[in-house]
N, C-alpha and C positions, 0 to 999 in steps of 0.2 A: 666270579674268581674272586671279587673284593669280600662278597660276602663270605665267604668260608675262611677267608683269612681273618677277618674282621673278628668272627665266632672265635678262632681259634688263639686271638690274641687278647680277646677280653677277660677268659681265665686266668691265664698267665699273668696279667696285670694286677688282678684281684688279688692272687696267690701272691705275688710280691708285694700288694698292697698289707695284706695281713701279716706276711711275714716282717715286714718292716715295723708293723703297728704293734706286734710281739717282740720284737726286739726292743723298739722305743721301751715299752713298758715294761717290760722285765729282765731283758737282758744287760741293756746299757745301765741300769740302777743297780745290778747287781756288779756290774764291774767297776763301776765308779765306787760302790762300796769295798770291794776285796782290796782295789788301789789304797783306798783312804786307811782303811784297816793295815796294809801291809806298811804304810807310811808311817802311822802311829807304832808301829811294831818296830820297826827301824829306829824309830827315835826314842823309843822306850831303850831299847837294845844299845844305842849309843851313849845316853844318856846313865846306863847302868854301867858302862864301860868308862865313863868318865869318873863317874862316884867309886867306882873298885879302883881305878887307878891313884884318884886323891887319898882312899884310905890306904892303900900300901904305901906311899909315904907316910 
């Protein structure tokens, strides 16, 4: 009984490890990049709003 269970666990763990590896290498950096870009866009937008207000005055 222990044999088949172990052989069932092994591919599952390998799959999880590979998924985690792919996520670490590709998904998380993309997410970080996206979040940083979003923050930059927000900062640019707020700066433009501030400069636009000062020009109106």
